[in-house]
PDBQT receptor file of N, H, CA, C and O in Angstrom, charges set to zero:
ATOM      1  N   MET A   1     212.374 198.116  40.745  1.00  0.00    +0.000 N 
ATOM      2  CA  MET A   1     210.947 198.306  40.783  1.00  0.00    +0.000 C 
ATOM      3  C   MET A   1     210.337 197.606  39.572  1.00  0.00    +0.000 C 
ATOM      4  O   MET A   1     210.771 197.805  38.437  1.00  0.00    +0.000 OA
ATOM      5  N   LYS A   2     209.345 196.803  39.829  1.00  0.00    +0.000 N 
ATOM      6  H   LYS A   2     208.992 196.641  40.750  1.00  0.00    +0.000 HD
ATOM      7  CA  LYS A   2     208.702 196.020  38.779  1.00  0.00    +0.000 C 
ATOM      8  C   LYS A   2     207.645 196.855  38.051  1.00  0.00    +0.000 C 
ATOM      9  O   LYS A   2     207.135 197.841  38.582  1.00  0.00    +0.000 OA
ATOM     10  N   GLN A   3     207.337 196.441  36.841  1.00  0.00    +0.000 N 
ATOM     11  H   GLN A   3     207.752 195.640  36.409  1.00  0.00    +0.000 HD
ATOM     12  CA  GLN A   3     206.353 197.153  36.027  1.00  0.00    +0.000 C 
ATOM     13  C   GLN A   3     204.972 197.140  36.678  1.00  0.00    +0.000 C 
ATOM     14  O   GLN A   3     204.232 198.118  36.575  1.00  0.00    +0.000 OA
ATOM     15  N   GLU A   4     204.622 196.048  37.342  1.00  0.00    +0.000 N 
ATOM     16  H   GLU A   4     205.223 195.254  37.426  1.00  0.00    +0.000 HD
ATOM     17  CA  GLU A   4     203.322 195.967  38.005  1.00  0.00    +0.000 C 
ATOM     18  C   GLU A   4     203.216 197.021  39.114  1.00  0.00    +0.000 C 
ATOM     19  O   GLU A   4     202.162 197.629  39.301  1.00  0.00    +0.000 OA
ATOM     20  N   GLU A   5     204.305 197.230  39.838  1.00  0.00    +0.000 N 
ATOM     21  H   GLU A   5     205.161 196.736  39.686  1.00  0.00    +0.000 HD
ATOM     22  CA  GLU A   5     204.314 198.234  40.905  1.00  0.00    +0.000 C 
ATOM     23  C   GLU A   5     204.195 199.644  40.335  1.00  0.00    +0.000 C 
ATOM     24  O   GLU A   5     203.537 200.507  40.916  1.00  0.00    +0.000 OA
ATOM     25  N   ILE A   6     204.836 199.864  39.198  1.00  0.00    +0.000 N 
ATOM     26  H   ILE A   6     205.371 199.162  38.726  1.00  0.00    +0.000 HD
ATOM     27  CA  ILE A   6     204.814 201.183  38.569  1.00  0.00    +0.000 C 
ATOM     28  C   ILE A   6     203.403 201.523  38.096  1.00  0.00    +0.000 C 
ATOM     29  O   ILE A   6     202.966 202.665  38.239  1.00  0.00    +0.000 OA
ATOM     30  N   LYS A   7     202.686 200.550  37.536  1.00  0.00    +0.000 N 
ATOM     31  H   LYS A   7     203.042 199.622  37.420  1.00  0.00    +0.000 HD
ATOM     32  CA  LYS A   7     201.334 200.798  37.025  1.00  0.00    +0.000 C 
ATOM     33  C   LYS A   7     200.362 201.166  38.139  1.00  0.00    +0.000 C 
ATOM     34  O   LYS A   7     199.370 201.850  37.885  1.00  0.00    +0.000 OA
ATOM     35  N   GLU A   8     200.622 200.732  39.356  1.00  0.00    +0.000 N 
ATOM     36  H   GLU A   8     201.428 200.176  39.562  1.00  0.00    +0.000 HD
ATOM     37  CA  GLU A   8     199.732 201.010  40.478  1.00  0.00    +0.000 C 
ATOM     38  C   GLU A   8     199.882 202.427  41.026  1.00  0.00    +0.000 C 
ATOM     39  O   GLU A   8     198.982 202.922  41.705  1.00  0.00    +0.000 OA
ATOM     40  N   LEU A   9     201.007 203.085  40.742  1.00  0.00    +0.000 N 
ATOM     41  H   LEU A   9     201.738 202.682  40.190  1.00  0.00    +0.000 HD
ATOM     42  CA  LEU A   9     201.263 204.418  41.275  1.00  0.00    +0.000 C 
ATOM     43  C   LEU A   9     200.479 205.482  40.513  1.00  0.00    +0.000 C 
ATOM     44  O   LEU A   9     200.152 205.318  39.337  1.00  0.00    +0.000 OA
ATOM     45  N   SER A  10     200.187 206.573  41.209  1.00  0.00    +0.000 N 
ATOM     46  H   SER A  10     200.452 206.707  42.164  1.00  0.00    +0.000 HD
ATOM     47  CA  SER A  10     199.530 207.694  40.538  1.00  0.00    +0.000 C 
ATOM     48  C   SER A  10     200.579 208.462  39.726  1.00  0.00    +0.000 C 
ATOM     49  O   SER A  10     201.780 208.253  39.894  1.00  0.00    +0.000 OA
ATOM     50  N   THR A  11     200.119 209.333  38.862  1.00  0.00    +0.000 N 
ATOM     51  H   THR A  11     199.143 209.503  38.726  1.00  0.00    +0.000 HD
ATOM     52  CA  THR A  11     201.032 210.089  38.011  1.00  0.00    +0.000 C 
ATOM     53  C   THR A  11     201.948 210.984  38.833  1.00  0.00    +0.000 C 
ATOM     54  O   THR A  11     203.135 211.102  38.531  1.00  0.00    +0.000 OA
ATOM     55  N   ALA A  12     201.409 211.612  39.861  1.00  0.00    +0.000 N 
ATOM     56  H   ALA A  12     200.445 211.517  40.107  1.00  0.00    +0.000 HD
ATOM     57  CA  ALA A  12     202.235 212.461  40.719  1.00  0.00    +0.000 C 
ATOM     58  C   ALA A  12     203.311 211.644  41.426  1.00  0.00    +0.000 C 
ATOM     59  O   ALA A  12     204.454 212.085  41.549  1.00  0.00    +0.000 OA
ATOM     60  N   ASP A  13     202.942 210.461  41.886  1.00  0.00    +0.000 N 
ATOM     61  H   ASP A  13     202.014 210.104  41.786  1.00  0.00    +0.000 HD
ATOM     62  CA  ASP A  13     203.914 209.582  42.531  1.00  0.00    +0.000 C 
ATOM     63  C   ASP A  13     204.983 209.122  41.542  1.00  0.00    +0.000 C 
ATOM     64  O   ASP A  13     206.153 208.993  41.902  1.00  0.00    +0.000 OA
ATOM     65  N   LEU A  14     204.578 208.877  40.295  1.00  0.00    +0.000 N 
ATOM     66  H   LEU A  14     203.628 208.982  40.002  1.00  0.00    +0.000 HD
ATOM     67  CA  LEU A  14     205.541 208.468  39.275  1.00  0.00    +0.000 C 
ATOM     68  C   LEU A  14     206.579 209.555  39.028  1.00  0.00    +0.000 C 
ATOM     69  O   LEU A  14     207.773 209.273  38.930  1.00  0.00    +0.000 OA
ATOM     70  N   ILE A  15     206.124 210.777  38.929  1.00  0.00    +0.000 N 
ATOM     71  H   ILE A  15     205.153 211.006  39.009  1.00  0.00    +0.000 HD
ATOM     72  CA  ILE A  15     207.038 211.893  38.692  1.00  0.00    +0.000 C 
ATOM     73  C   ILE A  15     207.992 212.052  39.867  1.00  0.00    +0.000 C 
ATOM     74  O   ILE A  15     209.185 212.288  39.679  1.00  0.00    +0.000 OA
ATOM     75  N   GLU A  16     207.465 211.922  41.072  1.00  0.00    +0.000 N 
ATOM     76  H   GLU A  16     206.495 211.731  41.225  1.00  0.00    +0.000 HD
ATOM     77  CA  GLU A  16     208.296 212.022  42.269  1.00  0.00    +0.000 C 
ATOM     78  C   GLU A  16     209.334 210.898  42.311  1.00  0.00    +0.000 C 
ATOM     79  O   GLU A  16     210.506 211.143  42.598  1.00  0.00    +0.000 OA
ATOM     80  N   ARG A  17     208.909 209.678  42.027  1.00  0.00    +0.000 N 
ATOM     81  H   ARG A  17     207.957 209.478  41.794  1.00  0.00    +0.000 HD
ATOM     82  CA  ARG A  17     209.830 208.535  42.025  1.00  0.00    +0.000 C 
ATOM     83  C   ARG A  17     210.900 208.684  40.941  1.00  0.00    +0.000 C 
ATOM     84  O   ARG A  17     212.055 208.307  41.140  1.00  0.00    +0.000 OA
ATOM     85  N   LEU A  18     210.502 209.238  39.794  1.00  0.00    +0.000 N 
ATOM     86  H   LEU A  18     209.564 209.545  39.632  1.00  0.00    +0.000 HD
ATOM     87  CA  LEU A  18     211.447 209.448  38.708  1.00  0.00    +0.000 C 
ATOM     88  C   LEU A  18     212.562 210.394  39.149  1.00  0.00    +0.000 C 
ATOM     89  O   LEU A  18     213.737 210.132  38.894  1.00  0.00    +0.000 OA
ATOM     90  N   GLU A  19     212.202 211.476  39.799  1.00  0.00    +0.000 N 
ATOM     91  H   GLU A  19     211.247 211.689  40.006  1.00  0.00    +0.000 HD
ATOM     92  CA  GLU A  19     213.208 212.415  40.290  1.00  0.00    +0.000 C 
ATOM     93  C   GLU A  19     214.134 211.753  41.311  1.00  0.00    +0.000 C 
ATOM     94  O   GLU A  19     215.347 211.963  41.283  1.00  0.00    +0.000 OA
ATOM     95  N   GLU A  20     213.557 210.952  42.212  1.00  0.00    +0.000 N 
ATOM     96  H   GLU A  20     212.572 210.781  42.234  1.00  0.00    +0.000 HD
ATOM     97  CA  GLU A  20     214.362 210.244  43.211  1.00  0.00    +0.000 C 
ATOM     98  C   GLU A  20     215.331 209.270  42.550  1.00  0.00    +0.000 C 
ATOM     99  O   GLU A  20     216.496 209.186  42.939  1.00  0.00    +0.000 OA
ATOM    100  N   GLU A  21     214.849 208.539  41.554  1.00  0.00    +0.000 N 
ATOM    101  H   GLU A  21     213.903 208.607  41.238  1.00  0.00    +0.000 HD
ATOM    102  CA  GLU A  21     215.698 207.569  40.868  1.00  0.00    +0.000 C 
ATOM    103  C   GLU A  21     216.812 208.255  40.085  1.00  0.00    +0.000 C 
ATOM    104  O   GLU A  21     217.934 207.751  40.033  1.00  0.00    +0.000 OA
ATOM    105  N   LYS A  22     216.513 209.392  39.479  1.00  0.00    +0.000 N 
ATOM    106  H   LYS A  22     215.602 209.801  39.521  1.00  0.00    +0.000 HD
ATOM    107  CA  LYS A  22     217.548 210.139  38.763  1.00  0.00    +0.000 C 
ATOM    108  C   LYS A  22     218.636 210.616  39.718  1.00  0.00    +0.000 C 
ATOM    109  O   LYS A  22     219.824 210.558  39.399  1.00  0.00    +0.000 OA
ATOM    110  N   MET A  23     218.224 211.088  40.890  1.00  0.00    +0.000 N 
ATOM    111  H   MET A  23     217.259 211.136  41.149  1.00  0.00    +0.000 HD
ATOM    112  CA  MET A  23     219.201 211.526  41.896  1.00  0.00    +0.000 C 
ATOM    113  C   MET A  23     220.042 210.340  42.363  1.00  0.00    +0.000 C 
ATOM    114  O   MET A  23     221.261 210.457  42.485  1.00  0.00    +0.000 OA
ATOM    115  N   ARG A  24     219.405 209.207  42.624  1.00  0.00    +0.000 N 
ATOM    116  H   ARG A  24     218.415 209.112  42.525  1.00  0.00    +0.000 HD
ATOM    117  CA  ARG A  24     220.104 208.007  43.068  1.00  0.00    +0.000 C 
ATOM    118  C   ARG A  24     221.092 207.541  42.002  1.00  0.00    +0.000 C 
ATOM    119  O   ARG A  24     222.215 207.150  42.319  1.00  0.00    +0.000 OA
ATOM    120  N   TYR A  25     220.674 207.584  40.741  1.00  0.00    +0.000 N 
ATOM    121  H   TYR A  25     219.761 207.902  40.483  1.00  0.00    +0.000 HD
ATOM    122  CA  TYR A  25     221.544 207.175  39.646  1.00  0.00    +0.000 C 
ATOM    123  C   TYR A  25     222.769 208.084  39.554  1.00  0.00    +0.000 C 
ATOM    124  O   TYR A  25     223.892 207.608  39.390  1.00  0.00    +0.000 OA
ATOM    125  N   THR A  26     222.547 209.389  39.659  1.00  0.00    +0.000 N 
ATOM    126  H   THR A  26     221.634 209.776  39.792  1.00  0.00    +0.000 HD
ATOM    127  CA  THR A  26     223.649 210.341  39.586  1.00  0.00    +0.000 C 
ATOM    128  C   THR A  26     224.641 210.119  40.719  1.00  0.00    +0.000 C 
ATOM    129  O   THR A  26     225.852 210.087  40.497  1.00  0.00    +0.000 OA
ATOM    130  N   LYS A  27     224.123 209.965  41.933  1.00  0.00    +0.000 N 
ATOM    131  H   LYS A  27     223.140 209.991  42.114  1.00  0.00    +0.000 HD
ATOM    132  CA  LYS A  27     224.999 209.745  43.081  1.00  0.00    +0.000 C 
ATOM    133  C   LYS A  27     225.786 208.450  42.951  1.00  0.00    +0.000 C 
ATOM    134  O   LYS A  27     226.986 208.416  43.225  1.00  0.00    +0.000 OA
ATOM    135  N   THR A  28     225.111 207.387  42.534  1.00  0.00    +0.000 N 
ATOM    136  H   THR A  28     224.137 207.414  42.312  1.00  0.00    +0.000 HD
ATOM    137  CA  THR A  28     225.779 206.092  42.393  1.00  0.00    +0.000 C 
ATOM    138  C   THR A  28     226.861 206.165  41.322  1.00  0.00    +0.000 C 
ATOM    139  O   THR A  28     227.958 205.637  41.507  1.00  0.00    +0.000 OA
ATOM    140  N   SER A  29     226.558 206.813  40.211  1.00  0.00    +0.000 N 
ATOM    141  H   SER A  29     225.668 207.241  40.061  1.00  0.00    +0.000 HD
ATOM    142  CA  SER A  29     227.538 206.933  39.135  1.00  0.00    +0.000 C 
ATOM    143  C   SER A  29     228.760 207.726  39.581  1.00  0.00    +0.000 C 
ATOM    144  O   SER A  29     229.895 207.360  39.278  1.00  0.00    +0.000 OA
ATOM    145  N   LEU A  30     228.517 208.810  40.300  1.00  0.00    +0.000 N 
ATOM    146  H   LEU A  30     227.595 209.107  40.546  1.00  0.00    +0.000 HD
ATOM    147  CA  LEU A  30     229.637 209.622  40.780  1.00  0.00    +0.000 C 
ATOM    148  C   LEU A  30     230.478 208.866  41.800  1.00  0.00    +0.000 C 
ATOM    149  O   LEU A  30     231.706 208.956  41.785  1.00  0.00    +0.000 OA
ATOM    150  N   HIS A  31     229.833 208.133  42.671  1.00  0.00    +0.000 N 
ATOM    151  H   HIS A  31     228.836 208.060  42.684  1.00  0.00    +0.000 HD
ATOM    152  CA  HIS A  31     230.576 207.335  43.649  1.00  0.00    +0.000 C 
ATOM    153  C   HIS A  31     231.408 206.270  42.948  1.00  0.00    +0.000 C 
ATOM    154  O   HIS A  31     232.521 205.961  43.374  1.00  0.00    +0.000 OA
ATOM    155  N   HIS A  32     230.869 205.717  41.885  1.00  0.00    +0.000 N 
ATOM    156  H   HIS A  32     229.964 205.968  41.539  1.00  0.00    +0.000 HD
ATOM    157  CA  HIS A  32     231.591 204.681  41.154  1.00  0.00    +0.000 C 
ATOM    158  C   HIS A  32     232.831 205.261  40.456  1.00  0.00    +0.000 C 
ATOM    159  O   HIS A  32     233.857 204.588  40.350  1.00  0.00    +0.000 OA
ATOM    160  N   VAL A  33     232.733 206.490  39.989  1.00  0.00    +0.000 N 
ATOM    161  H   VAL A  33     231.900 207.037  40.075  1.00  0.00    +0.000 HD
ATOM    162  CA  VAL A  33     233.872 207.127  39.330  1.00  0.00    +0.000 C 
ATOM    163  C   VAL A  33     234.984 207.386  40.342  1.00  0.00    +0.000 C 
ATOM    164  O   VAL A  33     236.159 207.165  40.050  1.00  0.00    +0.000 OA
ATOM    165  N   VAL A  34     234.615 207.850  41.519  1.00  0.00    +0.000 N 
ATOM    166  H   VAL A  34     233.660 208.030  41.757  1.00  0.00    +0.000 HD
ATOM    167  CA  VAL A  34     235.602 208.181  42.549  1.00  0.00    +0.000 C 
ATOM    168  C   VAL A  34     236.248 206.917  43.105  1.00  0.00    +0.000 C 
ATOM    169  O   VAL A  34     237.473 206.789  43.113  1.00  0.00    +0.000 OA
ATOM    170  N   SER A  35     235.442 206.011  43.556  1.00  0.00    +0.000 N 
ATOM    171  H   SER A  35     234.447 206.115  43.549  1.00  0.00    +0.000 HD
ATOM    172  CA  SER A  35     235.962 204.728  44.032  1.00  0.00    +0.000 C 
ATOM    173  C   SER A  35     234.990 203.645  43.587  1.00  0.00    +0.000 C 
ATOM    174  O   SER A  35     233.797 203.728  43.879  1.00  0.00    +0.000 OA
ATOM    175  N   PRO A  36     235.480 202.639  42.890  1.00  0.00    +0.000 N 
ATOM    176  CA  PRO A  36     234.595 201.616  42.336  1.00  0.00    +0.000 C 
ATOM    177  C   PRO A  36     233.704 200.960  43.402  1.00  0.00    +0.000 C 
ATOM    178  O   PRO A  36     234.162 200.601  44.486  1.00  0.00    +0.000 OA
ATOM    179  N   ILE A  37     232.435 200.818  43.060  1.00  0.00    +0.000 N 
ATOM    180  H   ILE A  37     232.063 201.110  42.179  1.00  0.00    +0.000 HD
ATOM    181  CA  ILE A  37     231.512 200.167  43.983  1.00  0.00    +0.000 C 
ATOM    182  C   ILE A  37     231.560 198.668  43.748  1.00  0.00    +0.000 C 
ATOM    183  O   ILE A  37     231.962 198.209  42.678  1.00  0.00    +0.000 OA
ATOM    184  N   GLU A  38     231.151 197.914  44.746  1.00  0.00    +0.000 N 
ATOM    185  H   GLU A  38     230.825 198.287  45.615  1.00  0.00    +0.000 HD
ATOM    186  CA  GLU A  38     231.213 196.454  44.651  1.00  0.00    +0.000 C 
ATOM    187  C   GLU A  38     230.252 195.901  43.606  1.00  0.00    +0.000 C 
ATOM    188  O   GLU A  38     230.630 195.064  42.786  1.00  0.00    +0.000 OA
ATOM    189  N   ASN A  39     229.013 196.369  43.640  1.00  0.00    +0.000 N 
ATOM    190  H   ASN A  39     228.705 197.049  44.306  1.00  0.00    +0.000 HD
ATOM    191  CA  ASN A  39     227.998 195.834  42.736  1.00  0.00    +0.000 C 
ATOM    192  C   ASN A  39     227.669 196.874  41.663  1.00  0.00    +0.000 C 
ATOM    193  O   ASN A  39     226.854 197.770  41.885  1.00  0.00    +0.000 OA
ATOM    194  N   VAL A  40     228.294 196.750  40.531  1.00  0.00    +0.000 N 
ATOM    195  H   VAL A  40     228.957 196.022  40.351  1.00  0.00    +0.000 HD
ATOM    196  CA  VAL A  40     228.085 197.692  39.432  1.00  0.00    +0.000 C 
ATOM    197  C   VAL A  40     226.696 197.509  38.818  1.00  0.00    +0.000 C 
ATOM    198  O   VAL A  40     226.198 198.394  38.122  1.00  0.00    +0.000 OA
ATOM    199  N   GLN A  41     226.090 196.383  39.073  1.00  0.00    +0.000 N 
ATOM    200  H   GLN A  41     226.495 195.664  39.638  1.00  0.00    +0.000 HD
ATOM    201  CA  GLN A  41     224.765 196.066  38.544  1.00  0.00    +0.000 C 
ATOM    202  C   GLN A  41     223.716 197.068  39.020  1.00  0.00    +0.000 C 
ATOM    203  O   GLN A  41     222.701 197.252  38.348  1.00  0.00    +0.000 OA
ATOM    204  N   THR A  42     223.934 197.718  40.158  1.00  0.00    +0.000 N 
ATOM    205  H   THR A  42     224.759 197.569  40.705  1.00  0.00    +0.000 HD
ATOM    206  CA  THR A  42     222.962 198.685  40.663  1.00  0.00    +0.000 C 
ATOM    207  C   THR A  42     222.808 199.868  39.714  1.00  0.00    +0.000 C 
ATOM    208  O   THR A  42     221.718 200.427  39.593  1.00  0.00    +0.000 OA
ATOM    209  N   ILE A  43     223.892 200.253  39.041  1.00  0.00    +0.000 N 
ATOM    210  H   ILE A  43     224.778 199.798  39.139  1.00  0.00    +0.000 HD
ATOM    211  CA  ILE A  43     223.809 201.347  38.073  1.00  0.00    +0.000 C 
ATOM    212  C   ILE A  43     222.892 200.947  36.920  1.00  0.00    +0.000 C 
ATOM    213  O   ILE A  43     222.060 201.739  36.476  1.00  0.00    +0.000 OA
ATOM    214  N   LYS A  44     223.047 199.742  36.450  1.00  0.00    +0.000 N 
ATOM    215  H   LYS A  44     223.723 199.100  36.811  1.00  0.00    +0.000 HD
ATOM    216  CA  LYS A  44     222.207 199.240  35.360  1.00  0.00    +0.000 C 
ATOM    217  C   LYS A  44     220.743 199.157  35.788  1.00  0.00    +0.000 C 
ATOM    218  O   LYS A  44     219.846 199.518  35.026  1.00  0.00    +0.000 OA
ATOM    219  N   GLU A  45     220.508 198.681  37.004  1.00  0.00    +0.000 N 
ATOM    220  H   GLU A  45     221.237 198.387  37.623  1.00  0.00    +0.000 HD
ATOM    221  CA  GLU A  45     219.141 198.597  37.516  1.00  0.00    +0.000 C 
ATOM    222  C   GLU A  45     218.507 199.976  37.645  1.00  0.00    +0.000 C 
ATOM    223  O   GLU A  45     217.325 200.144  37.345  1.00  0.00    +0.000 OA
ATOM    224  N   ASN A  46     219.282 200.966  38.088  1.00  0.00    +0.000 N 
ATOM    225  H   ASN A  46     220.242 200.830  38.331  1.00  0.00    +0.000 HD
ATOM    226  CA  ASN A  46     218.769 202.332  38.203  1.00  0.00    +0.000 C 
ATOM    227  C   ASN A  46     218.362 202.874  36.838  1.00  0.00    +0.000 C 
ATOM    228  O   ASN A  46     217.311 203.501  36.708  1.00  0.00    +0.000 OA
ATOM    229  N   ARG A  47     219.181 202.639  35.827  1.00  0.00    +0.000 N 
ATOM    230  H   ARG A  47     220.035 202.130  35.932  1.00  0.00    +0.000 HD
ATOM    231  CA  ARG A  47     218.852 203.107  34.472  1.00  0.00    +0.000 C 
ATOM    232  C   ARG A  47     217.567 202.467  33.970  1.00  0.00    +0.000 C 
ATOM    233  O   ARG A  47     216.732 203.139  33.364  1.00  0.00    +0.000 OA
ATOM    234  N   LYS A  48     217.406 201.175  34.219  1.00  0.00    +0.000 N 
ATOM    235  H   LYS A  48     218.084 200.629  34.711  1.00  0.00    +0.000 HD
ATOM    236  CA  LYS A  48     216.201 200.478  33.774  1.00  0.00    +0.000 C 
ATOM    237  C   LYS A  48     214.959 200.992  34.500  1.00  0.00    +0.000 C 
ATOM    238  O   LYS A  48     213.900 201.141  33.891  1.00  0.00    +0.000 OA
ATOM    239  N   THR A  49     215.086 201.259  35.780  1.00  0.00    +0.000 N 
ATOM    240  H   THR A  49     215.947 201.138  36.274  1.00  0.00    +0.000 HD
ATOM    241  CA  THR A  49     213.959 201.791  36.537  1.00  0.00    +0.000 C 
ATOM    242  C   THR A  49     213.566 203.165  36.018  1.00  0.00    +0.000 C 
ATOM    243  O   THR A  49     212.380 203.462  35.877  1.00  0.00    +0.000 OA
ATOM    244  N   ILE A  50     214.558 204.003  35.733  1.00  0.00    +0.000 N 
ATOM    245  H   ILE A  50     215.521 203.761  35.847  1.00  0.00    +0.000 HD
ATOM    246  CA  ILE A  50     214.287 205.331  35.179  1.00  0.00    +0.000 C 
ATOM    247  C   ILE A  50     213.555 205.198  33.848  1.00  0.00    +0.000 C 
ATOM    248  O   ILE A  50     212.603 205.932  33.588  1.00  0.00    +0.000 OA
ATOM    249  N   ALA A  51     213.987 204.279  33.016  1.00  0.00    +0.000 N 
ATOM    250  H   ALA A  51     214.761 203.682  33.227  1.00  0.00    +0.000 HD
ATOM    251  CA  ALA A  51     213.341 204.064  31.717  1.00  0.00    +0.000 C 
ATOM    252  C   ALA A  51     211.902 203.586  31.887  1.00  0.00    +0.000 C 
ATOM    253  O   ALA A  51     211.007 204.040  31.174  1.00  0.00    +0.000 OA
ATOM    254  N   ARG A  52     211.678 202.677  32.825  1.00  0.00    +0.000 N 
ATOM    255  H   ARG A  52     212.405 202.308  33.404  1.00  0.00    +0.000 HD
ATOM    256  CA  ARG A  52     210.317 202.175  33.068  1.00  0.00    +0.000 C 
ATOM    257  C   ARG A  52     209.396 203.302  33.540  1.00  0.00    +0.000 C 
ATOM    258  O   ARG A  52     208.263 203.424  33.073  1.00  0.00    +0.000 OA
ATOM    259  N   LEU A  53     209.891 204.122  34.468  1.00  0.00    +0.000 N 
ATOM    260  H   LEU A  53     210.811 204.023  34.847  1.00  0.00    +0.000 HD
ATOM    261  CA  LEU A  53     209.082 205.224  34.983  1.00  0.00    +0.000 C 
ATOM    262  C   LEU A  53     208.785 206.231  33.873  1.00  0.00    +0.000 C 
ATOM    263  O   LEU A  53     207.649 206.688  33.737  1.00  0.00    +0.000 OA
ATOM    264  N   SER A  54     209.785 206.574  33.093  1.00  0.00    +0.000 N 
ATOM    265  H   SER A  54     210.707 206.203  33.203  1.00  0.00    +0.000 HD
ATOM    266  CA  SER A  54     209.597 207.533  32.002  1.00  0.00    +0.000 C 
ATOM    267  C   SER A  54     208.608 207.004  30.974  1.00  0.00    +0.000 C 
ATOM    268  O   SER A  54     207.780 207.758  30.462  1.00  0.00    +0.000 OA
ATOM    269  N   THR A  55     208.688 205.735  30.677  1.00  0.00    +0.000 N 
ATOM    270  H   THR A  55     209.360 205.124  31.094  1.00  0.00    +0.000 HD
ATOM    271  CA  THR A  55     207.780 205.123  29.710  1.00  0.00    +0.000 C 
ATOM    272  C   THR A  55     206.339 205.173  30.205  1.00  0.00    +0.000 C 
ATOM    273  O   THR A  55     205.430 205.497  29.441  1.00  0.00    +0.000 OA
ATOM    274  N   GLU A  56     206.129 204.859  31.466  1.00  0.00    +0.000 N 
ATOM    275  H   GLU A  56     206.867 204.596  32.087  1.00  0.00    +0.000 HD
ATOM    276  CA  GLU A  56     204.770 204.879  32.016  1.00  0.00    +0.000 C 
ATOM    277  C   GLU A  56     204.210 206.302  32.053  1.00  0.00    +0.000 C 
ATOM    278  O   GLU A  56     203.030 206.508  31.771  1.00  0.00    +0.000 OA
ATOM    279  N   ILE A  57     205.040 207.274  32.395  1.00  0.00    +0.000 N 
ATOM    280  H   ILE A  57     205.999 207.106  32.624  1.00  0.00    +0.000 HD
ATOM    281  CA  ILE A  57     204.585 208.672  32.406  1.00  0.00    +0.000 C 
ATOM    282  C   ILE A  57     204.187 209.097  30.999  1.00  0.00    +0.000 C 
ATOM    283  O   ILE A  57     203.136 209.707  30.803  1.00  0.00    +0.000 OA
ATOM    284  N   ARG A  58     205.027 208.773  30.018  1.00  0.00    +0.000 N 
ATOM    285  H   ARG A  58     205.881 208.277  30.176  1.00  0.00    +0.000 HD
ATOM    286  CA  ARG A  58     204.728 209.131  28.627  1.00  0.00    +0.000 C 
ATOM    287  C   ARG A  58     203.468 208.437  28.140  1.00  0.00    +0.000 C 
ATOM    288  O   ARG A  58     202.660 209.040  27.434  1.00  0.00    +0.000 OA
ATOM    289  N   LYS A  59     203.296 207.184  28.508  1.00  0.00    +0.000 N 
ATOM    290  H   LYS A  59     203.953 206.695  29.082  1.00  0.00    +0.000 HD
ATOM    291  CA  LYS A  59     202.103 206.420  28.129  1.00  0.00    +0.000 C 
ATOM    292  C   LYS A  59     200.843 207.101  28.651  1.00  0.00    +0.000 C 
ATOM    293  O   LYS A  59     199.846 207.215  27.938  1.00  0.00    +0.000 OA
ATOM    294  N   ARG A  60     200.899 207.547  29.887  1.00  0.00    +0.000 N 
ATOM    295  H   ARG A  60     201.709 207.455  30.466  1.00  0.00    +0.000 HD
ATOM    296  CA  ARG A  60     199.733 208.222  30.470  1.00  0.00    +0.000 C 
ATOM    297  C   ARG A  60     199.489 209.573  29.813  1.00  0.00    +0.000 C 
ATOM    298  O   ARG A  60     198.337 209.967  29.632  1.00  0.00    +0.000 OA
ATOM    299  N   GLU A  61     200.557 210.296  29.451  1.00  0.00    +0.000 N 
ATOM    300  H   GLU A  61     201.493 209.976  29.598  1.00  0.00    +0.000 HD
ATOM    301  CA  GLU A  61     200.396 211.563  28.746  1.00  0.00    +0.000 C 
ATOM    302  C   GLU A  61     199.710 211.359  27.409  1.00  0.00    +0.000 C 
ATOM    303  O   GLU A  61     198.843 212.147  27.030  1.00  0.00    +0.000 OA
ATOM    304  N   LEU A  62     200.085 210.315  26.690  1.00  0.00    +0.000 N 
ATOM    305  H   LEU A  62     200.790 209.675  26.998  1.00  0.00    +0.000 HD
ATOM    306  CA  LEU A  62     199.481 210.038  25.391  1.00  0.00    +0.000 C 
ATOM    307  C   LEU A  62     198.026 209.623  25.532  1.00  0.00    +0.000 C 
ATOM    308  O   LEU A  62     197.198 209.977  24.692  1.00  0.00    +0.000 OA
ATOM    309  N   GLU A  63     197.702 208.877  26.586  1.00  0.00    +0.000 N 
ATOM    310  H   GLU A  63     198.375 208.590  27.269  1.00  0.00    +0.000 HD
ATOM    311  CA  GLU A  63     196.314 208.480  26.809  1.00  0.00    +0.000 C 
ATOM    312  C   GLU A  63     195.439 209.695  27.061  1.00  0.00    +0.000 C 
ATOM    313  O   GLU A  63     194.315 209.768  26.564  1.00  0.00    +0.000 OA
ATOM    314  N   VAL A  64     195.947 210.648  27.830  1.00  0.00    +0.000 N 
ATOM    315  H   VAL A  64     196.859 210.589  28.234  1.00  0.00    +0.000 HD
ATOM    316  CA  VAL A  64     195.181 211.862  28.116  1.00  0.00    +0.000 C 
ATOM    317  C   VAL A  64     195.032 212.695  26.840  1.00  0.00    +0.000 C 
ATOM    318  O   VAL A  64     193.966 213.261  26.600  1.00  0.00    +0.000 OA
ATOM    319  N   ALA A  65     196.079 212.776  26.024  1.00  0.00    +0.000 N 
ATOM    320  H   ALA A  65     196.945 212.316  26.219  1.00  0.00    +0.000 HD
ATOM    321  CA  ALA A  65     196.029 213.559  24.803  1.00  0.00    +0.000 C 
ATOM    322  C   ALA A  65     195.065 212.947  23.788  1.00  0.00    +0.000 C 
ATOM    323  O   ALA A  65     194.432 213.678  23.026  1.00  0.00    +0.000 OA
ATOM    324  N   ASN A  66     194.945 211.633  23.764  1.00  0.00    +0.000 N 
ATOM    325  H   ASN A  66     195.459 211.039  24.383  1.00  0.00    +0.000 HD
ATOM    326  CA  ASN A  66     194.061 210.972  22.807  1.00  0.00    +0.000 C 
ATOM    327  C   ASN A  66     192.596 211.020  23.189  1.00  0.00    +0.000 C 
ATOM    328  O   ASN A  66     191.735 210.755  22.350  1.00  0.00    +0.000 OA
ATOM    329  N   LYS A  67     192.292 211.351  24.429  1.00  0.00    +0.000 N 
ATOM    330  H   LYS A  67     192.991 211.566  25.111  1.00  0.00    +0.000 HD
ATOM    331  CA  LYS A  67     190.885 211.373  24.873  1.00  0.00    +0.000 C 
ATOM    332  C   LYS A  67     190.204 212.638  24.482  1.00  0.00    +0.000 C 
ATOM    333  O   LYS A  67     189.023 212.819  24.776  1.00  0.00    +0.000 OA
TER     334      LYS A  67
């Protein structure tokens, strides 16, 4: 998920997507431990997406607190 796409989402959608991405990351990591997956890069992409979503949520929280 690109940063431009993340900025377009509402805060509620961001929180929902964050939970989905965390679940996807956990499942992918567990599957990789049990039997190695072909594309390990997906784990890295999931972590980056989680970080992007968390950053945008925090940014919006700070904007509301500063107003």
